[in-house]
N, C-alpha and C positions, 0 to 999 in steps of 0.2 A: 790074801785077797787082792794083791797088787797085780791084777790080771788085765787091766785096761777096761774092765766093765764099768758101766754106769752103776752107781751105788744109790739105791732107794731105801730110805728108812720109813717104816710104818709101825704103827702101834702093835706091840706083841700080843696084848690081850685087853679088849675093851670095846667100847661102842663104835670105834672107827675100824676095827680090824677086818671084820668080814666084808664090810662095804668097800674097803680099800682093795681087798683081794678080788672082790667082784668086779670092780672097775678095771683091774688089770686083766681079768678074764675077758671082759667085753672088748678090751683093746687087743685081744688075740695073744696075750702073753701067758705062757704056760708056767704056772707055779704049783709044784707038787711037793708032797712030803715035807711040809713046813711045820708040822706039829712038833712042839718041844725042841725047836731048833732056833739058834740065834741068827742064822742067815741061810738062804738058799740061792742057788743060781737058776735063773729062768731057763727053761728048756729050749726056747726058740727066739731069744732076744739077748743081746749082750748086756745083761743086767743082773746084779746081785741085789737081793732084797734082805735088808737087815731088820730084825724084829726087836724093837726097843721100847722102853717106857716112854709114853707120849711126852712127859716132861723133859726127857733128854733129847728128843729129836731136834728141836731148834739149835741147840748148842752143837750137836754132832754135825749138822749141816753147816753151821757157821765155821766150824773148825776144819771142815773138809773130810771128816771121817766118812760122812755120807755126802753125796753130791746134791741130792734132792730128797724131799720128804713129803709124805701126806700126814697132816697133823691139824688139830683144831686151831682155828684162828685165835681163840682165847688163850691157848698155850703160847703161841708165838708172841702175842702182845704182852703177856705176863712175863715171859722170859727175856724180852727185850733183846733178842739175838740179832746180830748184824747179818741178816739174810734178806733175800728178795721174795716177796709173795708174788707168785706168777699168775695163779688163777684160783678162783673159788670153785669148789668141786660139787656143791649142791647137795651134799648129804651130811648127816650128823649135825643137823641144825639144833642150836640151843640158845638160851637167853640168860645172860647174867643180870640178876635183878637184886634189888633191895627187898629183904623180907622183914616184915614188922609184926608185932603181936596182933592177934585177931581183934582185940578190943581198942586198937588205936587207929587213927586216921592221920594221914599226912596230906596237907593241901598243896604243898609246894616243896621243891627240893631244898630250899633254904632251911626247912625245919629239921634237916639232918645236922645242922650246926649244933655243936656241943654234945653230940651223941657219941657213943662207943659202938663201932661196927666191926663184927668178926667176919673174916673172909679167908679163903684160900687163894684169893687173887688181889693181894695188897697193892701191887703196882698199878693194875688197871683201875682199882677203886681210888687210889690216891690221885691218879691222873684225872679221873672224873671229878673228884672233889676240888682239886686245884683249878680245873677249867671253870668250874662254877663258883669259885671263891668261897668254898665252904670249909669251915674249921671243924673237923671231927677227928676223933681218935680211932685209928685203925689197928685192930689186933689180928695178927696172922695166925690162922688155925689150919693145921694140915688135914683134918678130917672131922666129921660130925659137927659141922658148923651150925646146923639147925638147933642143936641142943643148948647153945651158949646163952640165949636170952633166959631160958628157964633156970639155968644155973646162976644167973646174975653176973655172968662174965661180960655180956654185951647187951646193949639196948636193942640193936638190930643186927641183921646179917646181910651179907652180899654173897650170893652163890648161884650156881647154874640151876635153872628151873625149866622143867618141861611141863608136866601135868600139874604140878603143885601139890601132889599127894603127900610128899615128905614134909612140906611146909605144914599142911593141915594136921598131920600126925603130931607135930610139935607146937600146935596152936599158933601158927604163924600164917600170914597171907602175903600175896605178892604186892609189891609197891613199885617204885620207879625202876625203869629199865636202864641198865648201864651199858650193855653191849649185846648185839645180835651176832652170833658166831656160827660158823660152819667149817667143814673140812676144807683145807686149802693146800695147794701145791706150792712148796717153797724150794728155793735152790740156793746154792752157794754162789756168792757174788762173783767169784773168780772162775766159775765153771766155763765161761766163754773162752778163757785163755787156753783150755785144753781142747784142741780141735776135734779129736776123735770122740771124746765124751760129750762135747757140746753138740756134735752131729747126732749122736744117739739120743740126746735129750730132745732135740728138735723133732726127731722121728716119733719119740714117745709122746711129746706134746701134741703133735698132729693127731695121733690116735686118741688121746684124751679128749681133745676138742671135738673130734668126730663123735665120740661116745656121748659127750655132754649135749651136743646138738641133737642127737637122736633121742635122748632121754626126754627132751621137751617137745618132741614132734611125733606125729602119727601119719601113717600112709592111708589115705582115703581113696576108696574105689566105689564107683556107682555106675548105674546105667541111667541114661536120660533120653527124653525125646529130643530129636535133632533140633526142633524149633525152639527148645528151651535153653540151648547152649549159652547164648549171650547172658541170659539171666543167671544161670548157674555159675558162670565164671565170675560174675560180679559178687556172688554170695561167698565163694570160696576164698578164705584168707591164705592163699597159697604162698609158699616161700618163693616160688618161681612160677612161670606159666605152666598150667596143668597139661598133662598128656591127654590127647583126644584120639580115640580109636574107633574105627568103623566096626559095626556088628553085622551078623548075618541078616538081621532085620534092618533093612535100609532106612527105616524111620527112626532108628535108635543109635545112640553113641555110648561108648564107654569113656568115663572121665576118671583120671587118676591124678592124685596130687598129694604133696607133703604139706601138712598143716600144723600149726601150733596145737599141741594136745588139748590145752584148756579151752580152745575155741569150738571144739566139735559140738558140744551140747547147746552152744549159742546159735549154731547155724543149722542144726539137725531139722527142726521144724520147717525152716525156710526152704531147705532142700526138698523135703517131701511136698511142700505146697507148690514148688516149682516143677514137680513131676519126677524127681529122682526116685529110683527104686533099687533094690538089691544093694543097699549101702553097706560097705564093709569098712571097718576101721582096724588097722593092723599095726602092731608094734614095729619099731625100727631099731636095729642094733647099732648101726653106724651111719653117719652122714658126712661125706667129704664135700665141703663147699669150695 
């Protein structure tokens, strides 16, 4: 694999895998025939993709086996690898929380003092406890953390929570939040010293930023009465000045604009009241700012 290609590590199998591959596809990078393989070479970009256990990715990037990686922020912080977090990627969000028995209530984090807490994330938990000057016993568990209170191994747990269904199955409930996490792009700190690889990384980063910008934006199109233009422009939360086009009907204009996706339903009624018709909202694959 000493071919000069940029080396990207992603999770071999898990909740980050498909979304990481999807991001690469949106970036125009061709990744095929990756099933049951440890690495593949992109068909149209000088990059090798390594498929690894997510827990191993930070160390592989730290040691230079991989130049960059897509991995959960929680894994990076737990492994304490000497790498650089370049960008949050906006997918695979999760929350590391304290879980407590259903019949208990905690009024403040100080009530964790003197308790035994089981977790697969001892470093993150210890950092949280130290920061808040809390004395508690931390037990590291590699799996099935939720069952430890019922077995009498721990008073509470600290684990990743999404819907809370697994907690309920074990007669536990959510308590304090320790960390909000999502997929991040990490890189080896010495990557800049390799001019060719660093140049490839910058090109890839540009594509990723373009894809992330597009994910949070929509392309808005509408027809409006010409005399409503000033009012319409004030309503639209455009990234830049909207595009205005003349129509065959000289009393009408076409307006096109890129807007933050979450703003559309806030302005939809206002646009209709201002006279906008034939409103279209379209997805965007990439935005180059």
